[in-house]
VEXDREN-2710 file (C-alpha; in Angstrom, 1 decimal):
% VEXDREN-2710
k/r/px/py/pz
1/MET/19.2/-29.0/-11.2
2/LYS/17.8/-32.6/-11.3
3/SER/14.2/-32.6/-12.7
4/ILE/11.7/-33.3/-10.1
5/THR/9.6/-36.2/-11.4
6/ALA/6.5/-38.3/-10.2
7/ASP/7.7/-41.2/-8.1
8/LEU/4.4/-43.7/-8.5
9/GLN/5.4/-45.5/-5.7
10/LYS/5.2/-42.3/-3.3
11/PRO/2.6/-40.4/-4.7
12/PHE/2.3/-38.0/-1.5
13/GLU/5.8/-37.3/-1.2
14/SER/6.1/-36.8/-4.9
15/LEU/3.1/-34.4/-5.2
16/LYS/4.5/-32.4/-2.2
17/ALA/7.8/-31.9/-4.0
18/LEU/6.2/-31.3/-7.2
19/TYR/3.8/-28.7/-5.9
20/ALA/6.5/-26.6/-3.9
21/HIS/8.6/-26.7/-7.0
22/LEU/5.6/-25.5/-9.1
23/SER/4.8/-22.5/-6.7
24/SER/8.5/-21.4/-6.6
25/LEU/8.5/-20.9/-10.5
26/SER/7.4/-17.3/-10.1
27/ASP/10.5/-16.4/-8.2
28/LEU/13.3/-15.3/-10.3
29/GLU/16.0/-15.9/-7.9
30/TYR/14.8/-19.5/-7.5
31/LEU/14.8/-20.1/-11.1
32/ARG/18.5/-18.6/-11.7
33/GLU/19.6/-20.7/-8.4
34/HIS/18.3/-23.7/-10.4
35/LYS/19.5/-22.5/-13.8
36/ILE/16.1/-23.0/-15.2
37/ILE/15.9/-21.1/-18.3
38/ASN/12.4/-21.8/-19.9
39/TYR/10.2/-21.3/-16.6
40/ILE/7.1/-22.0/-18.9
41/SER/8.2/-25.3/-20.5
42/GLU/9.1/-26.1/-16.8
43/LYS/5.7/-25.7/-15.7
44/VAL/4.2/-27.6/-18.4
45/ARG/6.6/-30.5/-17.5
46/VAL/5.6/-30.4/-13.6
47/VAL/1.9/-30.1/-14.3
48/GLY/2.4/-33.2/-16.7
49/GLU/4.1/-35.1/-13.7
50/VAL/1.1/-34.1/-11.6
51/ARG/-1.2/-35.3/-14.2
52/ARG/0.9/-38.6/-14.5
53/LEU/0.5/-39.2/-10.6
54/ALA/-3.2/-38.5/-10.9
55/ASP/-3.7/-40.9/-13.8
56/HIS/-1.6/-44.0/-12.8
57/THR/-2.1/-43.8/-8.7
58/GLU/-5.7/-42.9/-8.0
59/ASP/-4.2/-40.7/-5.2
60/VAL/-7.1/-38.3/-3.8
61/ARG/-4.5/-35.5/-3.5
62/ALA/-3.0/-35.8/-7.0
63/LEU/-6.8/-36.1/-8.4
64/ASN/-7.8/-33.0/-6.5
65/CYS/-4.5/-31.0/-7.3
66/TYR/-4.7/-31.9/-11.2
67/ALA/-8.4/-30.8/-11.4
68/GLU/-7.9/-27.6/-9.5
69/LEU/-5.3/-26.6/-11.8
70/ILE/-7.8/-27.0/-14.9
71/LEU/-10.6/-25.4/-12.9
72/ASN/-8.4/-22.4/-11.8
73/LYS/-7.3/-21.8/-15.6
74/ALA/-3.5/-22.3/-15.1
75/PRO/-2.3/-20.4/-18.4
76/TYR/0.1/-23.4/-19.0
77/LEU/-2.7/-25.9/-19.1
78/PRO/-5.8/-26.8/-21.6
79/HIS/-8.9/-25.8/-19.7
80/ASP/-10.7/-29.2/-20.3
81/ALA/-13.7/-29.2/-17.8
82/ALA/-14.5/-32.7/-18.6
83/GLU/-11.2/-33.9/-17.6
84/ALA/-11.3/-32.0/-14.4
85/GLU/-14.7/-33.5/-13.6
86/HIS/-13.6/-37.1/-14.3
87/CYS/-10.7/-36.4/-11.9
88/LEU/-13.1/-35.2/-9.0
89/ILE/-15.4/-38.0/-9.5
90/ARG/-12.4/-40.4/-9.1
91/ALA/-11.6/-38.6/-5.9
92/ALA/-15.2/-38.3/-4.8
93/LYS/-15.6/-41.9/-5.0
94/GLN/-13.0/-42.5/-2.3
95/GLY/-14.7/-40.0/0.0
96/SER/-12.9/-37.0/-0.7
97/VAL/-15.1/-34.1/0.7
98/LYS/-12.9/-31.5/-1.4
99/ALA/-13.6/-33.4/-4.5
100/GLN/-17.5/-33.4/-3.8
101/TYR/-17.5/-29.8/-2.8
102/ASN/-15.5/-28.8/-6.0
103/LEU/-17.9/-30.8/-8.0
104/VAL/-20.8/-28.8/-6.4
105/LYS/-18.8/-25.6/-7.3
106/LEU/-18.4/-26.9/-10.9
107/TYR/-22.0/-27.9/-11.6
108/SER/-23.0/-24.4/-10.0
109/GLY/-21.0/-22.7/-12.6
110/ALA/-18.5/-21.4/-10.1
111/PHE/-15.7/-22.0/-12.3
112/ALA/-17.3/-20.2/-15.3
113/TYR/-17.8/-22.9/-17.3
114/ASP/-21.1/-23.5/-19.5
115/TYR/-22.6/-25.9/-17.3
116/ASP/-26.4/-26.0/-17.5
117/THR/-27.0/-25.6/-13.8
118/ASP/-31.0/-26.8/-14.1
119/SER/-29.7/-30.1/-15.5
120/ARG/-27.2/-30.5/-12.8
121/LYS/-29.7/-30.1/-10.0
122/ASP/-29.6/-33.6/-9.2
123/ASP/-25.8/-34.1/-9.0
124/ILE/-25.6/-30.8/-6.9
125/GLU/-28.3/-32.1/-4.2
126/ARG/-26.6/-35.3/-4.3
127/TYR/-23.0/-34.1/-3.5
128/ILE/-24.6/-31.5/-0.9
129/ALA/-26.2/-34.6/1.0
130/ALA/-23.1/-36.6/0.9
131/LEU/-21.3/-33.6/2.6
132/ASN/-24.1/-33.2/5.0
133/GLU/-23.9/-36.9/6.0
134/ALA/-20.2/-37.1/6.0
135/ASP/-18.5/-37.3/9.6
136/ASP/-15.9/-34.8/8.4
137/ASP/-15.1/-31.5/10.0
138/TYR/-13.9/-30.2/6.6
139/ALA/-17.3/-31.1/5.2
140/ALA/-18.8/-28.5/7.3
141/TYR/-16.4/-25.9/6.3
142/PHE/-17.1/-26.5/2.6
143/LEU/-20.9/-26.6/3.2
144/ALA/-20.3/-23.2/5.0
145/GLN/-18.9/-21.7/1.8
146/TYR/-21.4/-23.1/-0.2
147/TYR/-24.4/-21.8/1.8
148/ILE/-23.0/-18.3/2.3
149/THR/-22.4/-18.0/-1.3
150/HIS/-25.8/-18.9/-2.2
151/ASP/-27.3/-16.5/0.4
152/GLN/-28.5/-19.3/3.0
153/ILE/-26.4/-17.1/5.7
154/GLU/-28.2/-18.9/8.6
155/ASP/-27.3/-22.5/7.3
156/GLY/-23.8/-21.0/6.3
157/HIS/-23.2/-19.6/9.9
158/ALA/-24.3/-22.8/11.6
159/LYS/-21.6/-24.8/9.5
160/LEU/-19.0/-22.2/9.8
161/GLU/-19.5/-22.2/13.7
162/GLN/-19.4/-26.1/13.8
163/ALA/-16.0/-25.9/11.4
164/VAL/-14.4/-23.1/13.7
165/ALA/-15.4/-25.3/16.9
166/ALA/-13.5/-28.1/15.4
167/ASN/-10.5/-25.9/14.9
168/VAL/-10.4/-26.5/11.1
169/PRO/-7.5/-24.2/9.9
170/GLU/-9.0/-23.1/6.9
171/ALA/-12.4/-22.2/8.5
172/LEU/-10.5/-20.4/11.2
173/ASN/-8.7/-18.3/8.1
174/PHE/-12.4/-18.0/6.6
175/LYS/-13.8/-16.6/9.7
176/ALA/-10.7/-14.2/10.3
177/LYS/-11.1/-12.5/6.9
178/ALA/-14.9/-12.2/7.8
179/TYR/-13.9/-10.2/10.6
180/MET/-11.3/-8.1/8.7
181/ASN/-14.2/-7.0/6.1
182/GLY/-17.2/-7.0/8.1
183/ARG/-19.3/-7.7/5.2
184/LEU/-20.5/-11.2/6.3
185/ALA/-24.2/-10.7/7.8
186/GLY/-23.9/-11.2/11.6
187/VAL/-20.2/-10.8/11.6
188/GLU/-19.0/-7.2/12.7
189/LYS/-15.4/-5.8/11.5
190/ASP/-13.2/-6.2/14.4
191/GLY/-9.3/-6.3/13.8
192/LYS/-8.4/-7.7/17.5
193/LEU/-10.8/-10.8/16.8
194/ALA/-9.4/-11.2/13.1
195/PHE/-5.7/-11.2/14.5
196/SER/-6.5/-13.5/17.1
197/MET/-8.4/-15.9/14.7
198/PHE/-5.7/-15.6/12.2
199/LYS/-2.9/-16.6/14.9
200/ARG/-5.2/-19.6/16.0
201/ALA/-5.5/-20.7/12.5
202/TYR/-1.7/-20.7/12.1
203/GLU/-1.2/-22.6/15.4
204/ARG/-3.8/-25.1/14.3
205/CYS/-1.8/-25.4/11.0
206/LEU/1.3/-26.3/13.2
207/VAL/-0.6/-29.0/15.2
208/ILE/-2.1/-30.9/12.4
209/GLY/0.8/-30.5/10.0
210/GLU/1.0/-29.2/6.3
211/ASP/0.4/-32.7/5.0
212/LYS/-3.3/-32.7/6.1
213/LEU/-4.4/-29.3/5.0
214/VAL/-6.8/-29.1/1.9
215/GLU/-5.4/-25.8/1.2
216/PRO/-1.6/-26.6/1.0
217/ASP/-0.4/-22.9/0.9
218/LEU/-2.7/-21.9/3.8
219/LYS/0.2/-21.3/6.2
220/TYR/1.8/-18.8/3.8
221/GLU/-1.7/-17.0/3.3
222/ILE/-1.9/-16.6/6.9
223/LEU/1.2/-15.2/7.3
224/TYR/0.8/-12.5/4.6
225/HIS/-2.4/-11.3/6.5
226/LEU/-0.7/-11.3/9.6
227/GLY/2.5/-9.4/8.5
228/CYS/-0.1/-6.8/6.8
229/MET/-1.8/-6.4/10.2
230/TYR/1.6/-6.0/11.8
231/VAL/2.6/-3.5/9.3
232/ASN/-0.6/-1.4/9.6
233/GLY/-1.2/-1.7/13.3
234/TRP/-4.7/-3.0/12.7
235/GLY/-5.8/-5.4/15.5
236/VAL/-2.3/-5.5/17.0
237/LEU/0.6/-3.2/17.8
238/ILE/2.2/-1.6/14.9
239/ASN/5.5/-3.3/14.4
240/GLY/6.8/-2.9/10.7
241/TYR/10.1/-4.9/11.3
242/THR/7.7/-7.9/12.5
243/GLY/5.3/-7.4/9.8
244/ARG/8.0/-7.2/7.1
245/CYS/9.6/-10.3/8.3
246/LEU/6.2/-12.4/8.1
247/ILE/5.5/-11.3/4.7
248/LEU/9.1/-11.9/3.6
249/LYS/8.6/-15.7/4.5
250/ALA/4.9/-15.7/3.2
251/ALA/6.5/-14.8/-0.3
252/GLU/8.0/-18.2/-0.5
253/ARG/4.5/-19.5/-1.4
254/ASN/2.2/-16.5/-1.6
255/GLU/2.0/-14.8/-4.8
256/GLU/0.5/-11.4/-3.1
257/ALA/3.3/-11.7/-0.6
258/ARG/5.9/-11.9/-3.3
259/LYS/4.2/-8.9/-5.0
260/TYR/4.5/-6.9/-2.0
261/CYS/8.1/-7.7/-1.6
262/GLU/9.0/-6.9/-5.2
263/THR/7.0/-3.7/-5.6
264/ILE/7.3/-2.2/-2.2
265/MET/10.1/-3.7/0.1
266/ALA/12.7/-4.4/-2.8
267/GLU/13.4/-0.8/-3.4
268/TYR/14.9/-0.3/0.1
269/GLU/18.5/-0.9/1.1
270/TRP/17.7/-3.2/4.1
271/TYR/15.8/-5.4/1.8
272/ALA/18.7/-7.7/0.3
273/PRO/20.1/-8.2/4.0
274/MET/16.8/-8.8/5.3
275/LYS/16.0/-11.3/2.6
276/GLU/19.3/-13.2/3.2
277/GLU/18.6/-13.2/7.0
278/GLY/15.2/-14.4/6.2
279/LYS/16.5/-17.9/5.3
280/ASN/17.1/-18.3/9.0
281/LEU/13.5/-17.2/10.2
282/ASP/11.9/-19.7/12.5
283/VAL/8.4/-18.3/12.1
284/ASP/6.7/-21.1/13.8
285/SER/8.4/-20.2/17.0
286/LEU/6.3/-16.7/17.1
287/PHE/3.2/-19.0/17.9
288/GLU/4.6/-21.6/20.3
289/GLY/3.1/-20.2/23.7
290/SER/4.2/-16.4/22.9
291/SER/1.6/-13.4/22.9
292/ALA/0.5/-11.7/19.8
293/ALA/2.9/-8.9/20.5
294/THR/6.1/-10.8/20.8
295/ASP/9.1/-8.9/19.3
296/PHE/9.7/-10.8/16.3
297/ARG/13.3/-10.0/16.1
298/LYS/14.1/-12.6/18.8
299/ILE/13.6/-15.3/16.6
300/ILE/16.2/-14.1/14.0
301/GLN/19.4/-16.0/14.7
302/THR/22.7/-14.0/15.2
303/VAL/21.2/-10.6/13.6
304/HIS/19.3/-9.1/16.7
305/GLU/21.8/-6.2/16.9
306/SER/21.2/-5.3/13.1
307/ALA/17.4/-4.7/13.4
308/SER/17.9/-0.9/14.2
309/GLU/19.7/-0.7/10.7
310/TYR/16.1/-1.1/9.2
311/ASP/14.6/1.8/11.1
312/MET/11.1/0.3/10.8
313/ASP/9.6/-0.7/14.6
314/ILE/7.1/1.7/15.8
315/GLU/5.0/0.6/18.8
316/VAL/1.7/2.4/20.1
317/GLU/-1.0/1.7/22.3
318/LEU/-4.1/0.0/20.6
319/LYS/-7.3/1.6/22.0
320/ASP/-10.9/0.4/22.1
321/ASN/-10.2/-2.1/19.2
322/GLU/-9.6/1.0/16.5
323/PRO/-7.2/0.7/14.0
324/GLN/-4.1/2.8/15.0
325/ASP/-3.6/6.2/13.3
326/ASN/-2.0/5.9/9.9
327/GLY/-2.9/9.5/8.7
328/GLY/-6.2/8.3/7.9
329/PHE/-5.2/5.0/6.3
330/ASP/-8.0/2.2/6.7
331/PRO/-6.1/-1.2/5.9
332/MET/-9.7/-2.9/5.4
333/SER/-10.9/-0.1/2.9
334/MET/-9.9/-2.2/0.0
335/PHE/-12.5/-4.7/0.3
336/GLU/-15.1/-5.2/-2.7
337/GLY/-18.2/-7.3/-3.0
338/ASP/-19.6/-9.1/-0.4
339/ASN/-17.8/-12.5/-0.6
340/PRO/-15.8/-12.9/2.5
341/ASN/-13.4/-15.4/0.9
342/ILE/-12.0/-12.6/-1.5
343/LYS/-8.3/-11.5/-1.1
344/VAL/-7.9/-9.0/1.7
345/TYR/-5.3/-7.0/0.3
346/ASN/-5.5/-6.0/-3.4
347/TYR/-2.7/-4.0/-4.5
348/ASP/-4.0/-3.3/-8.1
349/ALA/-7.1/-1.4/-6.9
350/ASP/-5.0/1.4/-5.4
351/GLU/-1.7/2.6/-5.9
352/ASP/-1.7/4.3/-2.5
353/PHE/-2.5/1.3/-0.6
354/PHE/0.5/1.1/0.9
355/SER/1.6/4.6/0.6
356/HIS/2.3/4.9/4.3
357/VAL/5.3/2.9/3.7
358/HIS/6.8/5.6/1.9
359/GLU/5.8/8.4/4.3
360/GLY/8.1/11.6/3.8
361/THR/8.8/10.7/0.2
362/PRO/7.2/13.2/-2.4
363/GLN/5.8/12.0/-5.6
364/PHE/7.8/13.2/-8.8
365/GLY/6.5/13.7/-12.3
366/GLY/6.2/10.1/-14.1
367/ALA/6.9/8.2/-10.9
368/GLU/4.3/5.5/-11.5
369/ARG/5.9/2.0/-10.6
370/ARG/5.2/-1.3/-12.4
371/ALA/5.9/-4.6/-11.5
372/PRO/9.1/-6.6/-12.6
373/LYS/9.2/-8.3/-15.8
374/VAL/10.7/-11.6/-15.6
375/ARG/13.2/-12.4/-18.5
376/LEU/15.2/-15.6/-18.3
377/GLN/16.2/-15.8/-21.8
378/ALA/17.5/-13.3/-24.3
379/LEU/14.7/-11.7/-26.7
380/ASN/14.9/-12.4/-30.5
381/LYS/15.0/-10.0/-33.0
382/ASP/11.2/-9.7/-33.4
383/GLU/10.6/-9.3/-29.9
384/LEU/13.3/-6.5/-29.5
385/ASP/11.8/-4.9/-32.7
386/LYS/8.4/-4.8/-31.0
387/ILE/10.0/-3.2/-27.6
388/PHE/11.7/-0.6/-29.7
389/ALA/8.9/0.2/-32.0
390/PRO/8.1/3.6/-30.0
391/LEU/11.6/4.9/-30.2
392/ASP/12.0/3.7/-33.7
393/ASP/8.8/5.7/-34.8
394/LEU/10.4/8.9/-33.4
395/VAL/11.5/11.4/-36.2
396/GLY/15.3/11.4/-36.8
397/LEU/17.7/10.5/-33.9
398/GLY/19.0/7.4/-35.8
399/HIS/22.5/7.6/-33.9
400/ILE/20.7/7.7/-30.5
401/LYS/18.5/4.6/-31.4
402/LYS/21.5/2.8/-32.5
403/GLU/23.4/3.8/-29.3
404/VAL/20.4/2.7/-27.0
405/ARG/20.4/-0.9/-29.0
406/SER/23.9/-1.1/-28.2
407/ILE/23.4/-0.7/-24.7
408/VAL/20.4/-3.0/-24.5
409/ASN/22.4/-5.7/-26.4
410/LEU/25.2/-5.4/-23.8
411/VAL/22.8/-5.7/-20.9
412/GLN/21.2/-8.9/-22.7
413/LEU/24.7/-10.5/-23.2
414/ASN/25.5/-10.0/-19.8
415/ALA/22.2/-11.6/-18.5
416/MET/22.8/-14.4/-20.8
417/ARG/26.2/-15.1/-18.9
418/GLU/24.6/-15.0/-15.7
419/THR/22.0/-17.5/-16.6
420/GLN/25.0/-20.0/-17.6
421/GLY/26.9/-19.4/-14.2
422/LEU/29.4/-17.2/-15.8
423/PRO/30.5/-14.0/-13.9
424/LYS/28.7/-11.0/-14.4
425/ILE/30.7/-8.0/-16.0
426/PRO/30.1/-4.7/-14.6
427/VAL/27.7/-2.6/-17.0
428/SER/27.1/1.0/-16.4
429/THR/23.9/2.4/-18.1
430/HIS/24.1/5.8/-16.8
431/MET/23.9/8.4/-19.7
432/VAL/24.4/12.3/-20.6
433/PHE/22.1/13.5/-23.2
434/SER/23.3/16.9/-24.5
435/GLY/21.6/18.9/-27.0
436/PRO/19.2/21.9/-27.2
437/PRO/15.6/21.9/-26.1
438/GLY/12.9/20.0/-28.2
439/THR/15.1/17.4/-29.6
440/GLY/13.5/14.6/-27.7
441/LYS/15.9/14.2/-24.8
442/THR/12.8/13.6/-22.3
443/THR/10.8/11.6/-24.6
444/VAL/13.8/9.1/-25.4
445/ALA/14.5/8.9/-21.4
446/ARG/10.9/7.6/-20.9
447/LEU/11.3/5.2/-23.6
448/VAL/14.5/4.0/-22.4
449/GLY/12.9/3.2/-19.1
450/ASP/10.1/1.2/-21.0
451/ILE/12.8/-0.6/-22.8
452/LEU/15.1/-1.5/-20.1
453/TRP/12.0/-2.8/-17.8
454/GLU/10.7/-4.8/-21.0
455/ILE/14.0/-6.8/-21.0
456/GLY/14.0/-7.0/-17.3
457/TYR/17.0/-5.0/-16.4
458/LEU/15.0/-2.4/-14.7
459/SER/12.5/-3.6/-12.0
460/SER/9.8/-0.9/-12.7
461/GLY/11.4/1.4/-15.4
462/HIS/9.2/4.4/-14.2
463/VAL/10.9/7.9/-14.7
464/VAL/11.2/10.4/-12.1
465/GLU/11.7/13.8/-13.8
466/VAL/13.5/16.5/-11.8
467/ALA/15.1/19.9/-12.2
468/ARG/17.0/22.0/-10.0
469/GLN/14.2/23.3/-7.8
470/ASP/13.4/19.6/-6.9
471/LEU/16.5/19.0/-5.5
472/VAL/18.2/22.3/-4.1
473/GLY/16.9/23.7/-0.8
474/GLU/17.0/27.3/0.9
475/TYR/19.0/26.3/3.8
476/ILE/22.1/24.1/4.7
477/GLY/20.9/20.5/5.3
478/TRP/17.9/20.7/3.0
479/THR/19.5/19.8/-0.3
480/ALA/20.9/16.4/0.8
481/ASN/17.5/15.5/2.2
482/MET/15.6/16.5/-0.8
483/THR/17.8/14.9/-3.3
484/SER/18.0/11.7/-1.4
485/LYS/14.2/11.6/-1.5
486/ALA/14.0/12.0/-5.1
487/LEU/16.8/9.5/-5.8
488/HIS/15.1/7.0/-3.5
489/ALA/11.7/7.4/-5.7
490/ALA/13.6/6.5/-8.9
491/LYS/15.0/3.3/-7.3
492/GLY/14.0/0.6/-9.9
493/GLY/13.4/3.2/-12.8
494/VAL/15.1/6.2/-14.3
495/PHE/16.4/9.4/-12.4
496/PHE/16.1/11.9/-15.0
497/LEU/17.5/15.4/-14.4
498/ASP/17.0/18.1/-16.8
499/GLU/19.1/21.0/-17.2
500/ALA/21.6/19.4/-14.8
501/TYR/24.3/22.2/-15.5
502/THR/22.0/24.6/-13.1
503/LEU/23.5/22.6/-10.2
504/SER/26.7/23.9/-11.0
505/ASN/26.4/27.5/-12.3
506/ASP/28.4/29.1/-9.2
507/ASP/32.1/28.9/-9.8
508/SER/32.7/29.6/-6.2
509/GLY/31.4/26.0/-5.4
510/ARG/29.4/27.4/-2.5
511/ASP/26.2/27.0/-4.1
512/PHE/23.9/24.2/-2.7
513/GLY/23.8/22.8/-6.2
514/TYR/27.1/21.0/-5.3
515/GLU/25.7/19.2/-2.4
516/ALA/23.1/17.8/-4.9
517/ILE/25.9/16.7/-7.3
518/ASP/27.8/15.0/-4.5
519/ALA/24.6/13.1/-3.4
520/ILE/24.0/11.9/-6.9
521/ASN/27.6/10.9/-7.5
522/LYS/27.3/8.9/-4.3
523/PHE/24.0/7.2/-5.3
524/MET/25.4/6.2/-8.6
525/GLU/28.4/4.4/-6.8
526/ASP/26.3/2.7/-4.2
527/ASN/23.5/1.8/-6.7
528/ARG/25.1/0.2/-9.6
529/GLU/22.1/-1.8/-10.7
530/ASP/18.4/-1.4/-11.1
531/THR/18.6/2.2/-11.5
532/LEU/19.3/4.4/-14.3
533/VAL/20.6/8.3/-13.9
534/ILE/20.2/10.3/-17.0
535/VAL/21.4/13.9/-16.8
536/ALA/20.6/16.2/-19.7
537/GLY/21.3/19.9/-20.9
538/TYR/23.2/21.8/-23.4
539/LYS/26.3/20.4/-24.7
540/ASP/28.9/23.2/-23.5
541/GLU/27.1/23.5/-20.3
542/MET/26.9/19.5/-19.8
543/GLY/30.6/19.6/-20.2
544/ARG/31.2/22.0/-17.3
545/PHE/28.9/20.2/-15.2
546/LEU/30.8/16.7/-15.7
547/ALA/34.0/18.6/-14.8
548/SER/32.2/20.0/-11.4
549/ASN/32.8/16.7/-9.5
550/PRO/36.2/14.5/-9.8
551/GLY/34.4/11.3/-10.0
552/LEU/31.1/12.4/-11.9
553/LYS/32.5/12.0/-15.7
554/SER/33.4/8.2/-15.0
555/ARG/29.9/7.4/-13.9
556/PHE/28.7/8.2/-17.2
557/LYS/29.7/5.7/-20.0
558/HIS/27.2/6.9/-22.5
559/GLU/27.1/10.4/-23.6
560/LEU/24.1/10.7/-26.5
561/ASP/24.3/13.9/-28.5
562/PHE/21.0/15.3/-29.5
563/LYS/21.3/17.2/-32.7
564/PRO/19.0/20.0/-34.0
565/MET/16.6/19.0/-36.2
566/ASP/17.0/19.7/-40.1
567/ALA/14.2/21.0/-42.4
568/GLU/13.1/17.5/-43.3
569/GLN/12.7/16.3/-39.9
570/LEU/10.9/19.7/-38.6
571/TYR/8.6/18.9/-41.6
572/SER/7.7/15.2/-40.5
573/VAL/7.1/16.6/-37.0
574/TYR/4.6/18.9/-38.2
575/LYS/3.0/16.3/-40.5
576/SER/2.8/14.1/-37.2
577/PHE/1.0/16.7/-35.5
578/CYS/-1.6/16.9/-38.5
579/LYS/-1.7/13.0/-38.4
580/LYS/-2.6/12.9/-34.8
581/TYR/-5.2/15.7/-34.8
582/GLN/-6.8/14.4/-38.2
583/MET/-5.8/17.6/-39.9
584/VAL/-5.1/17.8/-43.8
585/LEU/-2.5/20.2/-45.5
586/SER/-3.9/21.5/-48.8
587/GLU/-1.5/21.2/-51.8
588/ASP/-0.8/24.7/-51.7
589/ALA/-0.1/24.8/-47.8
590/ASP/1.8/21.7/-48.0
591/THR/4.2/23.5/-50.6
592/LEU/4.5/26.8/-48.7
593/LEU/5.2/24.6/-45.2
594/GLU/8.1/22.9/-46.8
595/LYS/9.6/26.2/-48.0
596/VAL/9.0/28.1/-44.8
597/LEU/10.6/25.4/-42.8
598/LYS/14.0/25.2/-45.1
599/ARG/14.3/29.0/-44.9
600/ALA/13.9/28.5/-41.0
601/ASP/16.4/25.6/-41.1
602/ARG/19.1/27.7/-43.2
603/GLN/18.9/30.7/-40.9
604/GLY/18.8/28.4/-37.6
605/GLU/15.4/29.7/-36.5
606/PHE/14.5/26.4/-34.9
607/HIS/17.9/25.4/-33.7
608/LYS/17.2/26.2/-30.1
609/SER/13.7/25.0/-30.1
610/ASN/13.3/22.4/-32.5
611/ALA/10.2/20.1/-32.2
612/ARG/8.8/22.7/-29.4
613/GLY/9.1/25.3/-32.0
614/VAL/7.3/23.4/-34.6
615/ARG/4.3/22.5/-32.1
616/ASP/4.0/26.1/-31.4
617/MET/3.8/26.8/-35.0
618/PHE/1.2/24.2/-35.5
619/GLU/-0.7/25.5/-32.4
620/ARG/-0.7/29.2/-33.9
621/MET/-1.6/27.7/-37.4
622/LEU/-5.0/26.4/-35.6
623/VAL/-5.6/29.9/-34.2
624/LYS/-5.3/31.3/-37.7
625/GLN/-7.7/28.4/-39.2
626/ALA/-10.0/29.3/-36.5
627/GLU/-10.1/33.0/-37.4
628/ARG/-10.6/32.4/-41.1
629/LEU/-13.7/29.9/-40.4
630/ALA/-15.4/32.3/-37.6
631/GLU/-17.5/34.0/-40.1
632/ASN/-19.3/30.8/-41.3
633/PHE/-19.1/28.5/-37.8
634/SER/-23.1/27.6/-38.4
635/ASP/-22.3/26.3/-41.9
636/LEU/-19.2/24.2/-41.7
637/SER/-18.5/20.9/-43.1
638/GLU/-15.9/18.1/-41.7
639/THR/-13.7/18.9/-44.7
640/ASP/-13.7/22.7/-43.6
641/LEU/-12.6/21.6/-40.2
642/VAL/-9.7/19.5/-40.8
643/THR/-8.3/21.3/-43.9
644/ILE/-5.4/23.6/-43.4
645/GLU/-5.1/26.1/-46.3
646/LYS/-2.2/28.2/-47.2
647/GLN/-3.2/31.4/-45.5
648/ASP/-3.3/29.4/-42.3
649/ILE/0.5/28.5/-42.2
650/TYR/2.0/30.7/-39.4
651/MET/4.9/32.7/-40.6
652/PRO/7.5/33.4/-37.8
653/GLU/9.6/35.7/-40.0
654/THR/9.0/37.8/-43.3
655/PHE/9.0/35.2/-46.1
656/ASN/9.3/36.0/-49.8
657/ASP/7.7/33.4/-52.3
658/GLY/8.3/34.5/-55.9
659/ASN/6.6/37.6/-56.3
660/ILE/4.5/37.2/-53.1
661/THR/5.9/38.3/-49.5
662/TYR/4.4/37.0/-46.5
663/LEU/4.7/39.2/-43.5
664/PRO/5.2/37.6/-40.3
665/ASN/2.3/36.8/-38.0
666/LYS/2.1/38.7/-34.6
667/LYS/2.0/36.4/-31.7
668/LYS/-1.0/37.2/-29.5
669/ASP/1.5/37.9/-26.5
670/ASP/3.7/40.2/-28.5
END
């Protein structure tokens, strides 16, 4: 794309374009569309252009914008408070009430800089007096914030009401959020009033135009709040479709809305077409003489008939100004602190905040979602080595580690092709893990999810671990629904099916397990990106599983064989347990352990349990150590507690060591 630069002859138009561009640099699709490879470098360049406007034009908006980027500690800027102060003083001299207010905040320590507020009292009073004397409705809004923040509630209310009466959009938005949280003294929590005030604030934005707003992204923040209220049915009739349309539009310039889209909406099949249709949304028409309950589908061009595909509309009557019944969910319960100007929706505070969106979807082991990673460049060797470190630290599995690296290299190469505008090559990452228990299949599956998330291939990388009982129902029709929910929960991450062969144990083909296999096969065909399916089990049984469905084997391009551990690897696993729990093998115990494990390897005693068998052996050793020390519990040193002696080593079978014969230890449950 052609670089957006500062035009010193048209400072306002330049600033508007630069700010919009800067706000879009967090959107991966925007970066790809404009072929921006290094978004950090682009941010630094754009901020430099804003600084050039501020330095050479004395434009008030540019001065305020650059100062706020510094004061809000943008990660790509030096945090030079003195430079920000200099910009604000220059803007204040031109009568900017916003600059005067930001100077008051700066001198009051609101931006967490080490200002000696006592020495700045005169400056604070001077700018407060200037704001009081200003014949400007925005001055009243800024004073309201200052007074409320400093517990001068009566003065704050008076100034806020003055700004609200003057229809200052930012003041209306401030008051709406106060109605939402109910924590501003004198303002009770009221959903209907909050919705009405947000709507009024948006309508006012349309009247005065974005160019005159002191908070340039205000419209998008309001849309996000309105969208969440529609979704939750708080203060307005529930209308999930309308709410998500508003949130989708807000995501163009609002980070919270963008996060909601990426972490909640993106996992649904309807998200992609809805996002495409969103380009035609005329949001403003919702507020032009229409009621708050207007059906938002009417403003989507040419796609009215497709709305039912999203299956998201619910409308119920709202009674007595109470939130509608969402299973006990209170959309306002997330407020923390007493500042009414805080963000209304805080996703990080509670993973279940929007759990009603997934109504009917069970939670599976390990299914903890994460925000997507943005990777616009291939990672270098050092970066990859860091990501692979947890996998590389596992005992053995050299061929498995090599295969995973090969898959990651292929994924990275394809991503590089895409950034250069070359066609994507279809890449299948679905895998078969074959091998006995205890060889690391589940651990590797989790690490693969982490790795593919780190490089940006999977949007979440979480792992949904299931077995037959999670997928197969007792009656006809249950299995398809159960399997669909499990697969849906895995979108953006890894679907890990252990002992997959149990779905095809019935040779008659009448077992419900085959219904689950068909559902998994179809899911893999329809979801070729952003979800990885891994099936695991014994090698021979997995061969029969892959043969149970004509299209199944072709879906899995990578078959990783987890071989039984040899004596050296078993010994390393045992030592890793010792290190983890700060246990030390005595010299005699160490020698005996090696001999026991070598014999066990020769006889194949651990070939079916591997690391699990070693863990069992380690845990039984702890029992023997405790029995040995029991007589002297009152007089034990730290050395006694951490030392493993020869007699503590657990013997699974009779073992001869020279002239000594060790009898097998009886298990407590034998």
